[in-house]
N, C-alpha and C positions, 0 to 999 in steps of 0.2 A: 414693862414690869406688871406683874399681876398682883391685884390687890387681895385684901385678906378674904373677902367674900368669894372671890374666883378660885382661890387657893382651896378654900373649903369645899366649894362645888365639885372640884376636880378630885379632891380626896373622896369624897362621898361617892362620886361616881366610879372611881377605881375600887374602892373598897366593895361596892355594889356588885361589879364584874366579878370580883373574886368570891365573893359570897355566892352569886349565881353558878359560877363554876364549880365551887365546893358542893353545893346542893345537888347540882346535876351529877356529879361524880358518886356522890353517896346513893342517889337513887339508881343510878346505873349498876353500882356495885351490888346493891342488895337485890336487884333484879336478875342480875346473873346468878347469884348465889341461891335465889329461889328457884330459878330455872335448873339449875345444876342438881340441886336437892330433889326437885320434883322427878327429874330424870332417873337419878339413883333410886329413889324410893320405888319407882315403877320398875326398875330392874331387879331390885331386891324381892318386890313382892311377885316377879315372874319366875324366879328361880325355881320355886315348887308350885306350879300352877295347879289349881283345882278346877273342877268343871265350872264353878262359878266365877273364875277369873277370865272367861273368855271374853266378856265386855269390857274388862279393864284392859286387857290385852289389845282389843279394838281401839279402845279410846286412847291408848299409849300410841299405837300405830299412827293414829290420826294426828296426835299432838306432836309426834317427831316428824310426820311429813310437813305438816303445817310450819314448824320450826325451822326446817331445813330450807323451805321456800323463802322464808324471811331473812334467813342468814346472808351475808355478802358471798359472793361466788369466789373471791380471791383468796380464801383461806384454804391453803393447800394441805396443811398439817392435820386437818380434821378427818377423822375417818369414822365409818359407820360402827356402831357396835355389833359384837359378834351375834350370830342367831342364836335363839334359844337353845337349840340342839347341841351347839358347840360348848356351851357352858357347862352343861351336866356330862360327867363322864359316863360313858356307856358300860355297864356292868352286865356281864353274862352270868345269869344264874343257872348253875349246872343242877339237873335232876336225874332221877334214875331214869334208866332207858330199857324198854322191852327189847330183848334180842331175838327170842324165838319162843314158840309156844308149840306144844305137842300133846295129844291125848295118848296116855301110857296105860297099859295094863299092869295091874298089880298082881305079880305071879305068886303061885304059893311057894313057901320055903322048901328047899331040897330035903329037908329032914323027914319028909313022909307026912306033912300036914294033910288031912283028908278032907277039909271043908272045901267043898267045890264052890261055894259062893265067893271065896276069895279069888278064884282064877278068873271070875267074871267080873270082878270090880276094875272100873277105870277110873283114872284121874286126870284133870287137866294140869299139865306141868308148863311153868313159865320160866324162861331163863332171863333174868335182869342184870343190868350192870349198874353200879353205884358209883358215882363221882367219889365217894370216900372210901371206896376200895373195900366195903363191906363183904364179908364172906360168910353166908349162912343160908337160913331158910325160914319160911312161914307155912305152915301147914293148916289147911282147913279141911273141911269134910271132902270137897269135891276140888280142890285147888292146892298145888304145891307150887310155891315160888321159891326159886334158887338163885342166888348171887354167887359168883365166882366159880361156877362148875357148869361145863359145857353139858346140855342135856342129851347129846349125842352119846355121851359115855355113861349115862346115868341108866341104873336098872332098878327096879322096885320090886320088893318081896314082902310078903304078909306071913307073919308067924304069930299065932295066939292074939290076933287083932292089932298087932302092932306093925307099922310100915317101916321097913328097913331100906335105906338109900345104899345102893352099892355102886361104887365108882372104882372101877379096876378091881383091886383086892381089898380095897377099904370098904368097910360097913359101918353106917351110922343109924342108929335107931332114932327115928323121927317122933316128935310129940306134936299133937294137935294143940296149936296155941293162936292166940290174937295177936302176940308179939312176935318180933323177929328173933331167931335164935342164931347165935354165931356157932359155926362148927369148931369143935376143939381142935387144937393144934395137932393133936395125935392122928387126926384124920388125914392130914396132908403130908405126913412124914412117911 
């Protein structure tokens, strides 16, 4: 039979073992949380990297490589995180596209204009396509940009200093402007 002193020693020993296990579990728990939090902070900061983030990315790669080496090999459920390219959706930004360019002569109007300088004037005409299906023009001194019209079907005439765009039997007087101007609906009917 055990004496009172021996019982007390065994009780203290068992209590010490349980306290040691509890302290070890708490330390392990918080180290796992700290490691998990650090990995997620690195992932969050790498979502939108800037030019100064390259050093952080490099240290994150080294940290993850070191961490993988120290982990046990028998954990089959663990997978590597997705590469940075796969986390961000790839969006394509559409812009205006230049289709054709041609130097065209501005012919005098058929109503008998006698200004010979108008017959000698030429202008560069560019055909562009817009992702928003804009149909119009922009005219400057030496450049006409058209949207939604094939420049093969375009003819330019001058009358009293104004340039007229002719497509088939439709005519539109063009105004020199810094902004883009829509063609009226009546031009397409």
